[in-house]
C-alpha positions as CSV (number, residue, x, y, z in Angstrom):
1,M,-42.6,27.2,18.5
2,N,-40.4,28.4,15.7
3,Q,-43.2,29.5,13.6
4,L,-40.9,30.0,10.4
5,L,-39.5,26.8,10.7
6,A,-43.0,25.2,11.3
7,M,-44.1,26.9,7.9
8,R,-41.3,25.6,6.2
9,A,-41.8,22.1,7.5
10,F,-45.5,22.2,6.5
11,V,-44.9,23.3,3.0
12,R,-42.4,20.8,2.5
13,V,-44.7,18.1,3.6
14,V,-47.4,19.4,1.1
15,D,-44.8,19.6,-1.6
16,T,-43.5,16.0,-1.1
17,G,-46.7,14.4,0.0
18,S,-44.8,12.9,3.1
19,F,-43.4,13.5,6.4
20,S,-40.5,11.3,5.9
21,R,-39.3,12.7,2.5
22,A,-39.9,16.3,4.1
23,A,-37.9,15.4,7.1
24,A,-35.1,14.2,4.8
25,Q,-34.9,17.3,2.7
26,L,-35.0,19.6,5.8
27,D,-32.4,17.5,7.5
28,L,-34.6,17.1,10.6
29,P,-36.1,13.9,12.4
30,R,-39.5,12.9,11.1
31,S,-41.0,13.2,14.6
32,T,-39.6,16.9,14.7
33,V,-41.3,17.7,11.3
34,S,-44.6,16.1,12.5
35,K,-44.4,18.0,15.8
36,L,-43.8,21.4,14.0
37,V,-46.7,20.8,11.8
38,G,-49.0,19.8,14.8
39,D,-47.8,22.9,16.6
40,L,-48.7,25.1,13.8
41,E,-52.0,23.6,13.6
42,S,-52.6,24.2,17.2
43,H,-51.4,28.0,16.9
44,L,-53.8,28.7,13.9
45,G,-56.5,26.6,15.4
46,N,-57.1,24.8,12.2
47,K,-56.5,21.4,11.0
48,L,-54.0,21.8,7.9
49,M,-53.6,18.2,7.0
50,H,-55.5,15.0,6.6
51,R,-53.1,12.1,7.7
52,T,-53.7,8.3,7.2
53,T,-51.2,5.5,7.2
54,R,-50.4,5.9,3.6
55,T,-51.3,9.5,2.4
56,V,-50.8,13.0,3.7
57,V,-53.1,15.5,2.1
58,A,-53.6,19.2,2.6
59,T,-57.2,20.3,4.0
60,A,-59.0,23.0,2.2
61,D,-57.8,25.4,4.9
62,G,-54.2,23.8,4.6
63,L,-54.2,24.5,0.9
64,A,-55.2,28.0,1.5
65,Y,-52.6,28.5,4.2
66,Y,-49.9,26.7,1.9
67,Q,-50.5,29.5,-0.8
68,H,-50.0,32.3,1.5
69,A,-47.0,30.4,3.2
70,T,-45.2,29.7,-0.2
71,R,-45.5,33.4,-1.0
72,L,-44.2,34.7,2.2
73,L,-41.1,32.0,2.2
74,A,-40.5,33.1,-1.3
75,E,-40.3,36.6,-0.5
76,L,-38.3,35.8,2.6
77,D,-35.8,33.8,0.4
78,A,-35.6,36.6,-2.2
79,M,-34.9,39.2,0.3
80,D,-32.2,37.1,1.9
81,H,-30.7,36.6,-1.8
82,A,-30.9,40.1,-2.4
83,M,-29.2,41.3,0.9
84,G,-26.5,38.9,0.3
85,G,-25.7,40.7,-2.9
86,G,-26.7,37.3,-4.9
87,R,-23.5,35.7,-3.6
88,Q,-25.5,33.0,-2.0
89,K,-26.9,30.5,-4.3
90,P,-30.6,30.0,-4.0
91,R,-31.7,26.8,-2.1
92,G,-35.0,25.1,-1.4
93,H,-37.7,23.1,-3.2
94,L,-39.3,23.6,-6.6
95,R,-42.2,21.6,-7.9
96,I,-42.3,21.7,-11.6
97,D,-44.6,20.0,-14.3
98,A,-43.8,19.1,-17.9
99,P,-45.3,17.3,-20.9
100,A,-44.2,13.8,-21.2
101,A,-42.1,14.0,-24.5
102,F,-40.5,17.4,-23.5
103,A,-39.5,16.1,-20.2
104,T,-38.1,12.8,-21.1
105,S,-36.4,13.8,-24.4
106,L,-35.4,17.4,-23.7
107,L,-35.6,18.6,-20.1
108,I,-34.2,15.5,-18.3
109,P,-31.2,15.1,-20.3
110,A,-30.2,18.7,-19.6
111,L,-31.0,18.6,-15.8
112,A,-27.4,17.6,-14.7
113,D,-26.1,21.0,-15.7
114,F,-28.9,22.8,-13.6
115,Q,-28.1,20.7,-10.6
116,R,-24.4,21.4,-11.0
117,N,-24.9,25.1,-10.9
118,Y,-27.5,24.7,-8.0
119,P,-26.9,21.8,-5.9
120,D,-29.0,23.2,-3.0
121,I,-32.3,23.4,-5.1
122,T,-34.2,20.0,-5.0
123,L,-36.7,19.4,-7.8
124,A,-39.9,17.5,-8.0
125,L,-40.7,17.0,-11.5
126,G,-44.3,15.9,-12.5
127,I,-44.4,14.4,-15.9
128,S,-47.8,14.5,-17.7
129,D,-49.7,15.8,-20.6
130,R,-52.5,16.5,-18.4
131,P,-53.0,20.3,-17.9
132,V,-52.2,21.1,-14.1
133,N,-53.9,23.4,-11.8
134,I,-50.8,25.2,-10.8
135,V,-52.3,27.3,-7.8
136,G,-54.5,24.2,-6.6
137,E,-52.0,21.5,-6.9
138,G,-49.0,23.7,-5.4
139,V,-46.9,23.6,-8.5
140,D,-44.2,26.3,-8.8
141,C,-44.0,26.4,-12.5
142,V,-45.3,24.5,-15.6
143,I,-44.0,23.9,-19.3
144,R,-47.0,23.9,-21.6
145,A,-47.2,23.5,-25.3
146,G,-49.6,25.6,-27.4
147,S,-51.2,28.9,-27.0
148,I,-51.3,30.7,-23.7
149,D,-54.5,32.3,-22.5
150,E,-54.1,32.2,-18.7
151,L,-54.0,35.9,-17.5
152,S,-53.2,35.0,-13.9
153,M,-49.9,33.4,-14.9
154,V,-46.6,34.9,-15.9
155,G,-45.5,33.2,-19.2
156,R,-42.2,33.2,-20.9
157,K,-41.4,31.7,-24.4
158,L,-38.9,28.7,-24.4
159,L,-38.9,27.6,-28.0
160,D,-40.8,26.3,-30.9
161,L,-40.8,22.5,-31.9
162,P,-41.2,21.6,-35.4
163,Y,-42.8,18.3,-36.3
164,T,-41.9,15.5,-38.4
165,T,-44.0,12.9,-40.2
166,C,-42.8,9.5,-39.7
167,A,-43.3,5.7,-39.3
168,A,-41.3,2.5,-38.5
169,P,-39.8,0.4,-41.2
170,A,-42.1,-2.6,-40.4
171,Y,-45.1,-0.5,-40.9
172,L,-43.8,0.5,-44.3
173,E,-42.8,-2.8,-45.6
174,R,-46.5,-3.8,-44.7
175,M,-48.4,-0.8,-46.0
176,G,-46.0,0.8,-48.4
177,T,-44.4,4.2,-48.4
178,P,-46.6,7.2,-48.9
179,R,-45.5,9.6,-51.5
180,S,-48.0,12.4,-51.0
181,P,-50.6,13.4,-48.1
182,A,-53.3,12.1,-50.4
183,D,-51.7,8.5,-50.4
184,L,-52.4,8.5,-46.5
185,A,-56.2,7.8,-47.2
186,S,-55.1,4.1,-47.4
187,H,-52.9,4.2,-44.2
188,V,-53.4,4.1,-40.6
189,C,-53.0,7.6,-39.1
190,V,-51.9,7.6,-35.6
191,G,-52.9,10.8,-33.8
192,Y,-52.9,12.8,-30.5
193,F,-56.0,13.8,-28.4
194,Y,-56.3,16.2,-25.7
195,V,-57.7,15.2,-22.5
196,S,-60.8,17.7,-22.9
197,T,-61.7,15.5,-25.9
198,T,-61.3,12.1,-27.4
199,K,-61.2,13.4,-30.9
200,P,-57.6,13.6,-32.2
201,G,-56.1,16.5,-34.0
202,P,-55.6,16.0,-37.7
203,L,-52.1,15.6,-39.4
204,I,-51.3,18.9,-41.2
205,F,-49.3,19.3,-44.1
206,E,-48.2,22.7,-45.6
207,A,-46.1,23.5,-48.6
208,D,-46.0,26.2,-51.0
209,G,-49.0,28.0,-49.6
210,E,-51.2,24.6,-49.6
211,R,-52.6,23.2,-46.4
212,I,-53.9,19.7,-46.2
213,E,-55.4,18.0,-43.1
214,I,-55.8,14.4,-42.8
215,D,-58.0,12.8,-40.1
216,A,-56.2,10.5,-37.8
217,G,-59.0,8.6,-36.2
218,A,-58.2,5.0,-36.3
219,L,-55.5,5.1,-33.4
220,S,-55.0,7.8,-31.0
221,T,-53.5,8.5,-27.6
222,N,-53.6,11.7,-25.3
223,D,-49.7,10.8,-24.0
224,S,-46.9,12.1,-26.1
225,N,-44.6,9.3,-25.1
226,G,-47.5,6.9,-25.8
227,L,-47.8,8.3,-29.4
228,L,-44.0,8.0,-29.8
229,A,-44.3,4.2,-28.8
230,L,-47.2,3.7,-31.2
231,L,-45.0,4.9,-34.0
232,R,-42.1,2.7,-33.0
233,A,-44.4,-0.1,-32.7
234,G,-45.2,0.1,-36.5
235,M,-48.8,0.9,-35.7
236,G,-49.3,3.6,-38.2
237,V,-48.1,7.1,-39.6
238,G,-47.9,9.9,-37.4
239,Q,-46.5,13.3,-36.7
240,H,-44.1,13.9,-33.7
241,F,-41.8,16.5,-32.5
242,E,-38.5,16.5,-34.6
243,R,-36.2,16.7,-31.8
244,V,-38.0,13.7,-30.1
245,V,-38.0,11.5,-33.1
246,H,-34.6,12.4,-34.6
247,P,-32.5,10.0,-32.6
248,F,-34.9,7.0,-33.6
249,I,-34.7,8.0,-37.3
250,E,-30.9,8.4,-37.0
251,R,-30.8,4.6,-35.6
252,G,-33.3,3.5,-38.4
253,E,-36.2,2.8,-35.9
254,L,-38.3,5.4,-37.7
255,V,-38.5,6.7,-41.1
256,E,-39.1,10.4,-42.1
257,L,-41.8,10.8,-44.6
258,L,-42.9,13.5,-46.9
259,P,-40.2,16.0,-45.7
260,E,-41.3,18.6,-48.3
261,W,-44.7,18.9,-46.3
262,R,-44.2,20.5,-42.9
263,Q,-46.8,21.1,-40.2
264,P,-46.8,24.3,-38.0
265,S,-44.3,24.1,-35.1
266,M,-45.6,24.0,-31.6
267,P,-44.7,26.8,-29.1
268,F,-43.8,25.9,-25.8
269,H,-43.9,28.3,-22.6
270,I,-42.8,28.3,-19.0
271,L,-45.7,29.5,-16.8
272,Y,-45.8,30.3,-13.1
273,P,-48.2,32.2,-11.0
274,A,-47.5,36.0,-10.7
275,N,-47.3,36.1,-7.0
276,R,-44.3,33.7,-7.1
277,H,-41.9,35.6,-9.4
278,Q,-39.9,36.7,-6.5
279,S,-38.7,33.4,-5.7
280,A,-34.8,33.2,-6.4
281,R,-34.8,29.5,-6.8
282,L,-37.8,29.7,-9.3
283,Q,-36.1,32.6,-11.2
284,V,-32.8,30.9,-11.7
285,F,-34.7,27.9,-12.9
286,V,-36.7,29.9,-15.3
287,D,-33.7,31.6,-16.5
288,W,-31.6,28.4,-17.0
289,L,-34.6,26.9,-19.0
290,I,-34.6,29.9,-21.4
291,A,-30.8,29.8,-21.8
292,T,-30.7,26.3,-22.3
293,F,-33.4,25.6,-24.9
294,R,-33.1,29.0,-26.8
295,T,-29.7,28.4,-27.6
296,N,-30.1,24.8,-28.8
């Protein structure tokens, strides 16, 4: 058995959740990938995967082995890259996760540039506002909004995104245009709530040292793309990232409100486990993210 190849096959199956997709990415027959994983299980004397006709899921032992294997393979790849003097471009698979609005409005439109520069790196992009267990779910890195308090993670700042208060023209025709935060008492305020609670955060307005918070309890969602859809559908007044809603404001689908009142910007970070910082493909992806979004 080629143990190194078997480890790569196993890791790729866990990453993709499929023997067929892993085989395609490794350019190997599916039967070969299945045999490699089976031989690895026999060698270790442990069942690494639960297989059904529809799903492939790592066992508890398999997930533990996966964590060790990904770290070892990352170190081997980094060693090869270093010995090649950096001339050989990184290759392999990256599993990343990003919040919905950030992924669809900012990250995806820029990804073509990354793929042009690193064509041998395959990406699996998870899109969700749900907090991801990086280690437990086998994710290489995540983009997260807000403050960072995970001491086991390496965190690097990407950018701050300011908010814009807005509503659809149809809503304003129906309910009138607010001229001050106090006017929102007679409006439907659309809010965002986190998965840990069903209570939405308030709409926040700051100007000249004054801070006003308006409850947004009438209608809320825990998905940033859902929030955008609610605003575009004329369901109420809300606050969303300026870079997300700007194209819709330019096209007249949304109207900016109360521009003299601002909400504090939201910081975004890239996070990854400390034991994966040696992966060449992860390092170039992180560096590309920072270069792309810190200059735009």
